Structure formats: structure tokens, C-alpha cells
N, C-alpha and C positions, 0 to 999 in steps of 0.2 A: 292668434297663432295660426288658426284655421283660416282667418281672412287674410293674413299675411301670406299664406301658401298659395291660397286660391288665387289672390290677385297677381303672385308673383308666377303662376301657373298661365297666366293671361286670360284669366276668366274676369269677365266685366264686373263691376263694383255691384250693380244691380243682381247678376246671377250668384255672386259671392254670398250677398246678404241671403238671397232667397235660399241657398244651399245651407247656410249656418241655420235659418229658421227651420228648414226640414229635418235637420238632425239634432236640434236642440230638444232636450228634455224637459226644459223648464216652461211652464206656460208664460211665466213672467218675462223671461228672456225674449221667448216668442213674441208676445205683445209689443215689447219695446222695439225689438228688430223690424217688426212689420211697420212700425209707424216711420222706422228710419228708411226703410226700403221704399215706402210710399213718399217720402220726401225726396230721396234720391231719384226716383221714378219722375218726379216733377221738374227736375233740373238742379236741385239743392247739392251743393258738393257734399261729399260723404262726411267731412269733419263738421260741418254746418248742422248736417242732419243729425249726428250724434250729440252735438252740443245743444240740440232741444232737449236733451234728456240728461243734464249734468247730474242730477241727483241719482241716477242710476250708473252712467259711464263716468270713471274718473276723469278730472282734469287733465291729468297727466296724459292718459289715453289720447284725449281729444286734440292736446296741444302736440303730441307727437305725429299725429294724423295730420293735423295742418301743416307742420313742418315738412312732412312728406309729400302732401299735395303741392306746397310752394317749390320744392325742389324737382317735381315731378316723378317722384318715386316713392309712392306712399307703401307700395309693398316692402320695400327695403327698410324704411323707419319702422313699420310694424313688426317686421320680423327681429330687427334690433332690440324692441321694445319687449317683445315676447322673451328673447334671451335674457333681458334684463329682469323681467319677472321670474324666471326660472331661477337665475342667480341669486335674486332676493328670496325667493322661496326656500332655497337650500340653506341660506344663512339662517332664515327663521327656524327651519327644522334643526339645524345644530344648536342654535341657543336653546331651543324647545328641550332638546335631548340633553344639553348641559344642566338646564335647571332641573329636569326630572333625575338626573344622576345625583345632583346635588341633594335634593330633598330625599331620595333614597339613602345616601350616605349619612345626612344628618338624622334621618329616622333611626337607623342602626346605631348610629353614635349615641343618641338619646336613649334607645332600648339598653344598650349595655351600661350606660352610667346608672340608669334606674335600677338595673339588676345588681350592679355591684353595691349601689346604695342600700337596697332592701337585703342583700346578703350580709352587709355589714351591720345593718340594724338587727336583724334576725338573730345572728351569732353574737351581737354585743361586742365585738371586738376582739373576744378571747381567742378565736381562732384566726384572727387576722392581725398578724403582727406587721410591723413596717416592712420586713424584707418580702414577705408574701405579697403586699400591697404593690411594691415595685415591680415583681414578677408579673402581678395581674395587669398592671398599667402597661408593662412592654409588651405582653400576650396581647392585650387589647389593641395597642398601636401596630403589631404586627398583623393582626386580623382586619384592621381598617385599611392597612397599605395592600394586603392581599386582595380584598373586596374592590378597592379603587382599580387596582390593575385588572381585575376581571371585569368591571365595568367598562374600562377604557378598551380593553380587548373586544368586549361585545360589541361596544357601540362602534368601534372602527371597523368590524367585519359585518356590522348590520345583522347579527343572527336572528332569525324569524321568531325564536323563543323568547329571545330578550324583548323583542318589539312587542310581543303579546303580554308578556309581563308588565312592561309599561302601561300598556292600554288598561289592564286589570287594576294597577295602582292609580290611573288616571281617573277610572271610574270609581275607585273605593274612596277617594279624598274628594269629600264633599265640596262642592263648589271650584274644585281645581280643574276640572274637565274642560272649561271654556277657557282657561287661562293658556292651558297647553295647546289648544287648537287656534293660535294666534292667526 
């Protein structure tokens, strides 16, 4: 995105890479970009310079850059690629939210089922006849519907408190943290 913006503004490839190096907070990124800068300074095309570091830069990025260079508009190709990555990130975020909402609903569902089962075992079914059981199930379904609507509303409006709650849940579910941060 930054590379595309700099190239679009008319900054040379070499100056653009130098600017990104200066603003990068990652030592590893800086090291890789310094190598790319040195290749570009020696006359290597930008895509070929990035191609030398295929393990670090994606093949998709390199191919988009090649196509952009061949068309004479690498900045336009990189800008479109940047937009594509933003859309892809939004989709991953939505899937992540869906999965976390599903886990929350299933957790509540399991908790309520366990509670009802324990209640039935403790009172040995003498206080829990058929009609009360039906009303309990109906109440349970109503609670699930309300909770699902609430989750939908909070997700749709991106309420900050809801996001914080999700972060706490992600941290508390052992091993799931990496799953949520796709």
C-alpha cells in the first residue's frame, strides 16, 4: 500500500523503498528491503529484486508487481493488490467473528444443558414434570434467540465492549488464540 502510494506520487522505486525502510519498525523487513534496494540500485527490475526473497514476499505480490512492470504501471497494479488484500482481510475478520460468535452460543447452550441436567438429577424428577420441562425448553430457546440477536446487533455495530469481551474469550480458550488471529 505504501509502495503503491509512493510510486503513484511519482517517487522513484529506489526512493520509495528507502522511505519504507526508514518507516519500518521491523528489523527483518528492513534487512530484506535493504537487499531489495541494493538490487534495484544495481539496475535489477523491482519484481526481480523482490523475487530473490520469495520466502519473505509472497509469490502473489511478486507476480502482481511483474504484471504491473510489464504494463508500465506498477503503482496501479500494487494499488489494486492492496485493495484486494484489504477485502481479503475483511472477509477473514468476518469469518473470525462468526466462529467466535458460534463458540459463544455453543458454550452458553452447553452450559444451560448441563445446568438443566444437573437440576433434574438433583431434584430426582419429582419437581420437574413434563409440562415444566416443556416450559423450560421454550424458555431456553427464547434465551438463545435473544442472545443470538444481541450478538448479531453487537457484531453489526462493532461495539468496542463486545470486541474487548471477544479478546478476553480468545485469551481464555487455551490454544484458540492463534486460530482466531488468522
